Residue, then its C-alpha position, 0 to 999 in steps of 0.5 A: m126181571v129188570l126193564a132196562s127203559a124209561s118208556p111208559r109204552r114199553r112198561d105197558l107192553l112188558s105187563q103183558l108178558f109179566t105182572e111183576f118187574t123193576v124199571d131202572a132206565p139207563d142213562i147213555d149217550e143215545d146220540a153217540l151211538t147213532v149212525p145213519d143205518p136204523f137196524v144197527t142204531a136200534q141194536t146198538l142202543a139196546r144193547e148198550k142199555c141193557l148192558a149198563v141197567f145188568d152191570r146195576h142187576p147182574d143176578a136179575l135178567v134185563i130187557a132193554g129196548d130202542t125204537v127208531v123210525a126211518l124214511p127211506n131214502g133210496e138205499e139210506f134212510q133219513l133217521l126221524g128221531k124224537p122232536v126237540n120242540p113243536a116246530d120239529a114235530v111239524r116238521i117230521l109229520g111233514l116228511i112222513q106224511g104221504q109216506t111209508h116209513v119203517v119202524v125198528t125195535g132193537m131188543a136185547l136181553r142180558w142174565p147172568k149166564g147169557f145175551s140175546a139180542f134181536t131186531e124187529a121191523s114194521r112198515v106204517t104209511f101215513r096218508a097224505m095230511m093237511q098242514e092244519e091237521i099236522e099242526g092240531y095233532v102236535a098241538g096236543g102234544e102228544p108227538m113230544d117224547k116219540a121217535g118219529a114224531y107219533g103214537y100209534q096207540g093215540g090220535a095218529k092211528e087216524f093218518i095211518t092207512r096200512l102197517e106191515g108187521s107187529v103194532e106192538n113194535v111200532i108201539g116200541l116192544p114187539v111182545d111176539r118177538l120177545r116172548e119167543a126170546l125168552k125161550a132161551v133164557d136159562 
């Protein structure tokens, strides 16, 4: 079994299902595969990561995931990726504070006899935040490697007033859905 991800959160969540697996992070151009639809983007990124790593491990079960955070804007979405610097993290958190956003994780599984993919979505509502709270949270460094500039499992939990869906999905790997998908692996 190979986890096609560099995310320590994904690694921790996968360890709930398996005690032993290899980690092999793919090197793909995520920007080139990003489109305005968070469901399509999450699924495409997960699929491409999975297939890239499967090429290196053709006899293994490869599991890949990608999490996208997006703020609904009418019929469209504003994708909120990983911040490029602290000022960008402050900007992103300023957009989602007081709002409900969607967290979509795309998952892809590839093994010698098959392929499976799915997306899982959760809705997260942040309370209104003061600028000092946002800047203090960003100063701690936690937002810098996370889509949407926050980590549910960390200090951002105090800003969340409602979560609809899987907590593990918001962290980066929908464990229950993955457990179900693994039943199809032969």
